[in-house]
VOTI-795987 format. One line per 8 residues: number of its first residue (from 1); their letters; for each residue y, x, z negated of C-alpha. Coordinates in steps of 0.2 Angstrom, whole numbers, m for minus. Example, Ala and Ser with C-alpha at 12.3 -4.5 7.8 and 13.67 -1.06 7.14 Angstrom:
// residues 2
1> AS> m22,62,m39 | m5,68,m36
END
This chain:
// residues 337
1> MAFLFSRS> 711,204,m708 | 703,219,m716 | 689,221,m702 | 703,224,m691 | 704,243,m701 | 688,245,m706 | 681,256,m692 | 695,266,m690
9> SRQKSPQE> 698,269,m709 | 680,274,m715 | 675,292,m719 | 668,301,m704 | 651,307,m708 | 648,325,m710 | 642,328,m692 | 656,316,m684
17> TVRALTEN> 669,329,m693 | 662,345,m687 | 661,335,m669 | 678,330,m670 | 685,348,m676 | 676,356,m663 | 684,346,m650 | 700,347,m658
25> LKELEHDR> 700,368,m659 | 696,366,m640 | 711,357,m637 | 723,368,m648 | 727,379,m633 | 735,364,m624 | 743,353,m637 | 747,365,m651
33> KKSLDETS> 757,354,m662 | 747,338,m661 | 730,347,m662 | 736,359,m678 | 740,342,m687 | 722,335,m683 | 713,352,m687 | 722,352,m703
41> RLMNQLKL> 716,336,m710 | 698,338,m702 | 697,354,m712 | 701,346,m726 | 687,334,m723 | 675,348,m721 | 681,357,m738 | 677,341,m747
49> VLHGDGTA> 660,342,m740 | 657,359,m744 | 665,360,m762 | 666,343,m768 | 683,333,m775 | 681,341,m791 | 674,328,m801 | 655,329,m793
57> EPNQDSIA> 644,342,m786 | 642,343,m767 | 630,331,m759 | 617,346,m751 | 610,335,m739 | 628,332,m733 | 630,350,m732 | 615,352,m723
65> LLAQQAYQ> 619,340,m710 | 636,349,m708 | 628,365,m705 | 615,360,m693 | 630,352,m683 | 640,366,m683 | 627,378,m676 | 623,365,m664
73> LDLLYYLV> 643,364,m657 | 647,382,m660 | 661,378,m672 | 660,396,m682 | 664,403,m664 | 679,392,m661 | 685,393,m679 | 685,412,m676
81> SSQSRFDF> 693,411,m657 | 706,399,m664 | 714,411,m677 | 729,416,m667 | 733,398,m665 | 731,394,m684 | 746,393,m697 | 743,403,m714
89> ELRKDSAG> 735,390,m723 | 724,385,m707 | 718,406,m707 | 713,404,m727 | 705,386,m726 | 694,392,m710 | 690,408,m719 | 684,399,m734
97> VFTTLLQR> 672,386,m723 | 665,401,m713 | 662,410,m728 | 655,395,m739 | 642,392,m723 | 638,410,m723 | 633,411,m740 | 623,396,m741
105> QIGSRYPT> 605,400,m746 | 589,390,m745 | 576,399,m756 | 577,418,m747 | 584,411,m732 | 602,411,m727 | 602,398,m712 | 621,404,m706
113> VEYLSTRP> 617,422,m705 | 600,418,m694 | 611,407,m683 | 625,422,m682 | 610,434,m678 | 607,425,m661 | 625,423,m658 | 631,440,m656
121> KVIVLLVR> 648,433,m648 | 655,429,m666 | 652,446,m672 | 661,451,m658 | 674,441,m658 | 677,445,m677 | 676,465,m674 | 690,462,m660
129> GYDRPEIS> 701,453,m672 | 708,470,m676 | 717,470,m660 | 727,457,m668 | 737,464,m682 | 743,446,m688 | 725,439,m689 | 715,455,m693
137> QNLGQILR> 716,455,m711 | 708,437,m712 | 694,440,m699 | 690,457,m708 | 689,448,m723 | 675,435,m715 | 667,452,m707 | 664,460,m721
145> ECVKHESL> 655,445,m728 | 644,447,m711 | 641,464,m713 | 633,462,m730 | 618,455,m720 | 607,469,m712 | 604,458,m697 | 623,456,m694
153> AKIILSSN> 627,475,m698 | 613,479,m685 | 623,469,m671 | 639,484,m673 | 629,499,m679 | 617,497,m664 | 629,493,m651 | 647,501,m644
161> LIWSFFDY> 657,488,m657 | 654,504,m671 | 665,517,m660 | 680,504,m660 | 682,507,m678 | 686,525,m674 | 701,516,m665 | 706,504,m675
169> IQVPEFET> 707,514,m692 | 721,525,m683 | 733,510,m677 | 751,509,m684 | 748,495,m694 | 743,500,m711 | 736,483,m717 | 725,483,m700
177> ASDAFSTF> 720,501,m703 | 716,500,m720 | 704,485,m718 | 695,492,m704 | 691,507,m714 | 686,495,m729 | 673,487,m716 | 669,505,m708
185> RDLLTRHK> 664,511,m723 | 655,496,m728 | 645,497,m711 | 641,516,m716 | 635,515,m735 | 627,498,m738 | 613,497,m725 | 608,516,m726
193> ALALELFT> 592,515,m713 | 602,506,m701 | 617,519,m702 | 604,534,m703 | 599,528,m684 | 616,528,m679 | 619,546,m686 | 603,552,m678
201> RHTEKFFT> 604,545,m662 | 622,549,m660 | 625,564,m670 | 637,575,m661 | 646,561,m654 | 649,554,m672 | 655,569,m680 | 666,574,m666
209> QFNALLLS> 674,558,m670 | 675,557,m688 | 682,574,m688 | 695,569,m679 | 699,558,m692 | 701,572,m706 | 714,580,m693 | 723,563,m693
217> SNYVTKRQ> 741,564,m697 | 741,549,m709 | 737,553,m725 | 727,540,m730 | 715,540,m716 | 713,559,m720 | 710,553,m738 | 698,541,m736
225> SIKLLGEI> 689,549,m722 | 684,565,m731 | 679,555,m747 | 669,545,m735 | 662,561,m727 | 655,566,m744 | 647,550,m749 | 638,551,m732
233> LLDRTNYV> 632,571,m733 | 627,568,m753 | 617,553,m750 | 599,558,m751 | 596,546,m736 | 605,557,m724 | 597,573,m730 | 594,578,m712
241> IMTTYIES> 611,573,m705 | 619,583,m720 | 607,599,m714 | 613,597,m697 | 631,595,m701 | 632,610,m712 | 624,621,m700 | 640,620,m691
249> PEHLKLIM> 653,635,m692 | 667,624,m683 | 663,610,m697 | 664,625,m710 | 682,630,m704 | 687,612,m704 | 682,608,m722 | 691,626,m726
257> NLLRDKSK> 707,620,m719 | 707,605,m731 | 704,615,m746 | 722,620,m743 | 729,604,m738 | 744,599,m746 | 737,583,m755 | 728,587,m771
265> NIQYESFH> 718,574,m769 | 713,578,m751 | 709,595,m757 | 697,588,m772 | 687,579,m759 | 685,592,m749 | 679,603,m762 | 664,590,m762
273> VFKVFVAN> 659,593,m744 | 662,612,m745 | 651,615,m761 | 636,609,m748 | 639,622,m735 | 640,635,m750 | 625,630,m760 | 613,627,m743
281> PNKTKPVL> 600,640,m747 | 596,641,m728 | 615,644,m721 | 614,648,m702 | 621,665,m698 | 638,659,m691 | 641,649,m706 | 636,664,m718
289> DILLKNQE> 647,675,m708 | 662,664,m711 | 657,664,m730 | 656,683,m730 | 673,686,m720 | 683,675,m732 | 671,679,m749 | 686,691,m757
297> KLLVFLPE> 699,678,m753 | 688,663,m760 | 685,672,m776 | 705,673,m778 | 707,656,m772 | 695,645,m781 | 697,650,m800 | 716,642,m798
305> FHSDRTND> 708,628,m787 | 713,612,m799 | 715,623,m813 | 724,608,m822 | 707,598,m822 | 702,604,m840 | 695,588,m845 | 682,587,m830
313> DQFNDEKQ> 666,596,m835 | 656,592,m821 | 670,598,m808 | 672,614,m817 | 653,616,m818 | 652,614,m799 | 667,628,m796 | 659,640,m808
321> FIMRQISD> 641,638,m799 | 650,639,m779 | 660,654,m786 | 642,663,m791 | 634,657,m775 | 650,665,m766 | 650,681,m776 | 631,683,m773
329> LRPLEPPR> 632,683,m753 | 625,696,m743 | 623,699,m725 | 607,693,m717 | 593,708,m717 | 590,712,m699 | 573,709,m694 | 560,722,m695
337> T> 554,730,m680
END
């Protein structure tokens, strides 16, 4: 009688498992309970192919067959689009399957990265995950793995998707906002040439929206943002953008106000931006005028500024340098006629 069961009980091939899982994910919307149980079972089979059973290394040929079928059937898209219907364990497992495929490398190639580069809809879905607090961290984790790769980061940085982050960073849900900021920071600091293209193409728009983050009523947002601004401006890659930013008297006024913020951490991070304005040998007249107008006040304020940081030699050296620069400020000489 064993032959009656041989066909149904045999282990599915990697391709069959991917096909069954993809079809099952499509059915989740109509019969969640039944499909969820089957999804969990199939997901475990995928994990077994990708990671092995603990007694033997996974078979690379099986993984290759699994990956190829996943690309053909858009499995990664359905793994992301189904997140809100998954329970906690399935969200964790699906993220593991996604990132394992993403990290798969053949020589210098990342086949899944190449596939996703032609499927921007998957990246769009991952970014839009921040609209759903219950899945935002899970999808944010996957998204940060994606943006480690320049071609996938470019999908965001060269489109309107990047502007969504200014809203996500300020949502009321702390976990979602923090996760979005982590991804935002990676996008702006990991691939410097791509980020520079964004800054250069949209200088005014970018810094107008970024300055709004510095005025946020949320302490964490304000602190993270002023620190990130310092990183951006002090990166040599962004020299031209830095010089543009510090030409603005409005930017200087904002940073000087942050020097007096009630948070010592925000004060400290603001100093690292303020020093760029002061150290600039080619100050614009409006910037110089503000510094001259506040020259005496600054020379009273700065000696006591974070005077408790006695063991921070670099900070104290920089503060002394900035004080000398301010003390030496003089009005621009009128042009000769």
